N, C-alpha and C positions, 0 to 999 in steps of 0.2 A: 266800171267805175264811172260815176257821174263827173261831168266836167262843165264848168262855167267858163265864160270868156276870161275872167280874172285868173282862174286856175290855169288855163291854157297859157296866158301871158307869164304867170309865175314859173311854170315848168320850162318855158322857152327862154327864161332869163330876161324878159322884158319888164318895164315898169308895170306894176299891178297894184291893186287896192287890197291890202290884207284884211280889210273889213268886210270883204265879200262874204255873204252868208254861208255859202258852201265851204269856203276855206275856214271860216270860224267853226263850223260844225266838225270839220275834219281835225282841226287842232284840239277841240274838246274830246273827240274820240281818242286821239293819241295821248292826251293827258289822263284820260280814264284808264287806258291800258297800262301806261307807265306807272300810274299810281298803284294799281293792283300789283304790278310786277315789283315795284320798289317796297311795298309793304307786305310782301309774301315772305314766308319762312324758307330757309335753305332746303328744308325737306320737301318743298313743293316743286322740285326740279322739273318734272314732266309738265306741270301746269305752266311754269315759267316759260318753257320752250314753246308751248302752245301760244301763249300771249305774244312772244316775240315773233312767231310765225304769222300771227294775225296782224301785227304792227308793221313789220319790215317788208320792204320790197323783195328782198331775197335773204333768207336765213337758212344756213346750212348746219345748224347745230352747235355753234360756238357758245362762248360764255360771256355774258355781260353782268358784272357785279352791280348790285344796286348801290347808289341811286343812279339812274339813267334818265336823261331828259332828251326829248327831240320835239320838233315842230309837228311833223306829219307822220314820219316813220316810213311811209310807202316810197320815199325817194332814197332810202338807205339800202344798199346792196352789199352784203357781207360775203366774203369768200369763206373757204373751208378753214377750220381750226382757228377761228378768230377769238381773241380774248381782249376784253376791255375791263380794266380794274375800276374801282369805285369812282363815282362822280363824273362819269363821262357825259358830255353834252354834245349833241350833233344837231345844229340848226339846218334842217334839210328842206329849204324852199326850192332848191335845185337838187339834182342827183348827187349822191355821195357813193362812190364805188371804192370799196376796200378789198384788196386782193386776199389771196390765201396766206395763212401762217402769219398774220399780223398781230402785233401786241400793242395795246394802248395802256400806259401806266396810269395811276390815279390822276384824276382831274384834267384829262385831255379834253380840249374843246375844239370842235371842227365846225366852222361857219361857212355856209353858202349864202346866207342872208347879208345884204348890205343896203345902203341908202344913198340917194343922190347927194352929191357934194353941194349942189345949189340949194341954199337954204329955203328959198321960196317953194321949190318943188318938193323938198323934204317935208316942209311944214304942211303941205297938202296931203300928206299921208302916203305918198307913193313910195314903194320900195322895189327892189329887184334882187336877183341872185346870180351867182356864178357857180358852176359845178366844181366839185373836188374829186380828184382821183388819187388813190393811194395804191401803189403796186403791191406785188407779192413780197413776203418776208420782211416787212417793214416793222421797225420798233420805234414807237413814239414815246418819249420820256414824260414823266410827270409834269403836269401843269403847262404842257406845250399848247400853243394855239396855232391852228391851221386856218388861214384866212381864205375868203372866197376866191375861186378861180385857180387854186394851186393844184399842181400835179406833183406827186412824190414818186420817184422812180423805185424800181425793185431793189431790195436789199439795203435800202437806206436806213440810217439811224438818225432820229431827231432827238437832241439832248434835252434834258429836263429844262423847263422854263423858256424854251425857244419860242419865238414868234415868227412863224413862217409866212412871208408875204409874197414870195416868188417861188417858181418851180424849183424842186430839188432833184438833181440828177440821180441816177441809179448808182449804187455802190459807193456811197459816201456818208460821212457823218457831218451833220450841220448843227450849229448852236448859236445862241445869241439873239439879240433883238436890234435890228432884224437878223434873221438867220443868215449865216455865212458858212461856207464849207470849211470844216476843221481838219478833215482827213479823208483821203481816198481809201476805199476798202479793196 
């Protein structure tokens, strides 16, 4: 895989220029693959699996319902028996690791991309990312948002509409904006 200095910085979570030609080319590739995937028919199951295998960093045969969007794809690592319902968005400027037996309800958004708080730096076009890790047996409810740098522990449940800004411990239910623990499992 080709690497530029800006791509190295992106993957490392450092400030980088998203306008880098290699990164722009890789985003175009991801958009082409997701476009094909999203506009394919359900009868094209084997072809869909092939496209996901080309797109993702690790794909072990789970299901992603169209429409699916991502930045690069190669930073997404999915465990076994993964399922994402309609309208999943994963902004993967840094790695996203999702464990085995995870369920994402419709409209779940997972973000690794973020921007500097300082306006002058932000206006210069720099951005950076923080990785996201989701453990095994996690269920994320519809329209939940997982923000950059978050880790969600094994067996956790994220209620619909929740905005997760901090780590979620294993074996609990979280909900709200921002997320708070509602119940221990």
